[in-house]
Structure formats: structure tokens, C-alpha cells
KOLMARBA-313751 format. One record per residue (C-alpha): residue in one letter; x, y, z. Coordinates in steps of 0.1 Angstrom, whole numbers, plus 5000, padded with zeros to 4 digits. Example, Ala and Ser with C-alpha at 12.3 -4.5 7.8 and 13.67 -1.06 7.14 Angstrom:
A512349555078/S513749895071/
***
This chain:
M283107604609/N286107834615/Y288507604633/Q291007874639/N288408074658/L287407764676/T291107704686/K291208054701/E288007994721/I289407664734/L292607834746/I290608114763/A288407854780/L291407644791/R293407924806/G290408034827/E291308314851/L295008334839/N295808604813/Q297908524782/R301208624798/E300608424830/L299808104811/S302808174788/S305008194819/K303607874833/L304407694800/G308007814803/Y308008094776/Q309708424782/F307208614760/N303508614752/Q303408284733/V299708224742/G298808564728/K300508474695/W298608144694/E295208314701/A295908574674/G296908304649/A300308464645/T302008124652/L300807774648/F299207594677/H300107224675/W298706914692/Q301806904714/D301107264725/F297607164735/I299006884756/K301307124774/V298407364782/C296407074796/E299306944817/V300107284834/N296307304842/S296306944855/I293806834829/P293906454822/W294106494784/R295406144778/K292605974798/H289906174780/T291406114745/E291905744751/E288405694764/I286705884735/F288805724707/L289005374723/F292805374723/H294905234751/S298605324754/T300905094774/H303305364785/D302005694798/D305305874790/Q304805804753/T303306074730/L300005974716/P300105964678/L296806144675/F296606154637/Q297105774635/I294605724663/L291905934647/C292405764613/Q292005424631/F289005544650/H287105654619/G287905334602/P289005314565/L289205664551/D289605764515/F293005944513/D291806174486/D288706274505/L290706324537/A293306534518/A290506754504/A288906784539/L292206894555/G293407094525/K296606894524/S298506684498/R298706304500/S302406324508/S301606554538/L299206304551/Q301806024547/R304206234568/L301606284595/L300805914595/Q304505834600/N304806104627/Q307406294608/V305806634612/K303906804640/L300106784638/D298407124637/F295707154663/V293307294637/D293806974616/A293206764647/L289806944651/R289006904614/L289706534616/M287706484647/D284906664630/Y285006424600/R281806264613/P279006424633/Y279206444671/V282806314675/L284406654680/Q281706764704/S282006454724/W285806494728/L285706874735/S283106834762/R285706654783/F287806964784/V285607274782/A281907364784/C280807364748/D278507654754/K281707864758/L282607794722/P280508034701/S282107924668/A280707574673/A277507654692/E275107634663/K276707324648/F276907134681/E273307224689/R272207094656/E274206774660/T272806714695/L269306764683/M269906514654/L271506254676/K269106274706/S266106274683/L267405994662/L268105774692/S264705844709/L263505564687/P266005274689/F265005134655/A265405474637/P269105414628/I268005074612/V265305244591/N267905504582/A270205224568/A267305074548/L266905414530/R270405384517/L269905044501/D270305034463/S267104824462/Y265205114479/R266505364453/A265305124426/L261705144438/E259405324415/K257705474445/H258505494482/S256805224503/D256505244541/Q255804864542/W258904784521/V261104984545/A259404824575/T260104474561/Q263804554554/A264304704588/G262404424606/V260004664623/S256204714622/L254604954597/L253705194626/E257305184638/A258705254603/R256405554599/A257405684633/A261105644625/L260705814591/S259006114608/K261706134634/L264506104609/V263106394589/E262606594621/S266206534633/G267706644599/A269306304593/V266906254563/Q265206474538/K262006404520/R262106494483/N258806444465/D257806094476/T261305964483/Y263505984514/I267206084510/G269706004538/L272106284545/F274606094566/Q276305774555/E277505694589/I277105854624/T279705754649/M277805674681/L280505534703/K280605674739/V277005804734/P275005664764/E271705684745/F273005454719/R272605174744/R268905184736/V269805074701/T272004794714/Q269204694739/Y266604694711/L268804474689/N269704234717/E266004184726/S265104134689/I267903884684/A267003694716/E263503654703/K264603534669/F267303304682/R265203124708/P266702774713/D263302614706/R262802794673/A263702624641/T266302814620/K266302864583/P270002904572/D270503134542/L273903074527/T273703384506/N272803624534/P274003424565/S272803534600/I274803374627/S275203404664/A278203284685/T278703304723/R281803204743/V282403234781/Y286003244794/P287903314826/A290203614818/S292803844832/H292804224830/E295404204802/A293303954782/S290204164786/R292004474773/A293304264743/I289804134736/A288404494736/D291104594711/A290304294689/I286604404688/V287604754677/E289904604651/F287004374640/H284704674634/H287404844614/K287704524593/V283904524588/S284104894577/Q286804804552/I284604514538/L281704744535/K283805024519/S285004774493/D281504634487/R280704684450/G277604474450/K274104604451/K273004684486/T269904464491/H269504424529/V270304584562/R272804394584/A273304454621/V276604344637/V276404324675/L279404224696/H279804214734/S282704154758/L281204164793/D282504144828/M279803924842/S280004094876/I278304394859/L275104184857/A275304104894/E275904464903/S272904584883/S270604314898/V271604414933/A271304784926/A267804734911/G266704504939/V266204224913/A266603864925/R267603604899/P265103314895/A266003014915/V267102704896/A266002374911/E268602104918/N269101864888/A267002094866/P268002074829/L270202354817/
***
């Protein structure tokens, strides 16, 4: 994708009915600075994007914090976007990142230390490091159908994501296809995949068909090849179906009346705590969960052993009043509990 053309299209969409000189004047420039940005004659930086948003009363900070799960304590502080994006994506290989951005490792270090301005084009490239992230962020600012440079790519990503999430167990089957033990099979086995993903044979076959249809997987001869190592699904409402599926499956497996069989080599554990908490503590807990997922990503990135099984990690931090609200909204009454009933 031509990110320079995309930058121009974003600027045109943001200035709306204003012409280049009018927006330049609103930004405090005595000449046609916006025209130079759109022509690519001068660099358009992340800070310039912020200025354009602010003169148009666009809540850029709120949108960016919500998408990238970042919370700043002071609204007057500049968001260190490069650091935020690197944290959001989890552990990144610096050499891969340098190649993707066309920069040296020393340039990346200066960006991380906030010693140089971040080019807006590089911000777009970094957001686009994984599928659907850039589209999810941009949609907060402009109508993505007004961005012809990205139209085909965004349409393909949307098709892939929506199709993939139409079956909540499809991402789990996708993970099973990336196991070393799958690659070691002499021949593909639907039943083997079903067992590793914890689904029925019919569900495994439906998921494989959907994965191929969505473009997330290719079938080569009699083997399936995953095209995406990781798809970031944060802030995608449909991903709740995957969370719901996993929760219901876990609830069935972790029934209190069901005997457990601990496996010390591949431990499966569940832990639940309920606390009274302040707004500040709730925010800190949410930050800790994000940090935990980054630590999990680092563990998996450093994993040199053979990948033999699929592991699902599900964490929740819930305001319990949400459950009451949903029950009232749906007209659902909680079952009555008799006095002195065992809990």
C-alpha cells in the first residue's frame, strides 16, 4: 500500500469543505503548508496530524487511547505514539521492524527515546504491522470508503476477519494448523485437528472451509498453511463470540463436581478473585492485564520447544454491575436462592 498517497487522502478527508489555504491559516501558517503536505513536498509528522485534529475538534487522544489500550494520566502530555504502538503489538523483532519501516536500528532507538519526530507515514506503517489494526484506528477519524489507496486492502481484511469470526472456534483451529506436530504429520487429518482444537469433527471441517474462504489459510495439496501468525482482534466486537465460546467451554470443563486430572507438563489452571475496587485500582488492573498479555507474547516469542498443543488464555476484569444491567435490559430475572441454601 502507498502510505504517502494514503496520508494525502486522510488529509483531504479531514479538512472536509476547507481548501488547503484555509486549513493552513487555521493551523497558524502564513503559506499553503497543507498543500505542501498533500503534495509530499514536506514531511507530515504525527504532531502535525494532532494539530489538524485539534483545529477540527476531533478527539484524537480519546480515539487513539481506546484503540491501543493506552491511558495517559495528563491530557496535556504528548502521546509517545511509537512507544505505544510497539507496546500494543507486543514484543517486536527490531530487525523485522527496521526492514518494515525502511529504517536503521539506531533510528528506531531514537524514535523509542522520543528524540526525533515520528513521520505520519511511519505511524501508518506500524499500525499496519498486523491485519485490521490500521483500519480500526482510521475508522474513528474518517470514512474508510473515502480512502481509495486502502480500499482493496481494507475490504480484504474485513472479509477475512468477519468470515473468520463467524465461527468462534475457527481461530482455535487456525492455531492448531501452526503446531509443529501438525507439520510433522505425514498427511492432514481432520480428526487430529479437531482433537487439538477441542472441537467436533464437523466443527473442524467447517472451520477449515471458513479459514480457506476468508484467506487466512491456504490449502496446498493435502495440507493447510496458515498465512497469519497472529491477528490482533482487540476492539473488534465480533471477537466477543470467541470469548463467549471459550468461556462456555471452560465452564463445562471446570464444573465443580467434575474430577480434574492435573497435567504438570501442560498445566491448565483457573483462578477467580472478587474484590471491592476504586476507579484508580480498576484502571491499574486493566493495565496489568495488558502487561500480562505482552509478557505471554514474549514467552511465546522466546519459545524454542516444539509446538505440540494449542493454549487459550482468557482473562477478565469485570464491573459486576454490567451483569445486572444486561439482565434488566434483557428482562432476565436471576434465579431465586432459598434461605440457608448451600452456596
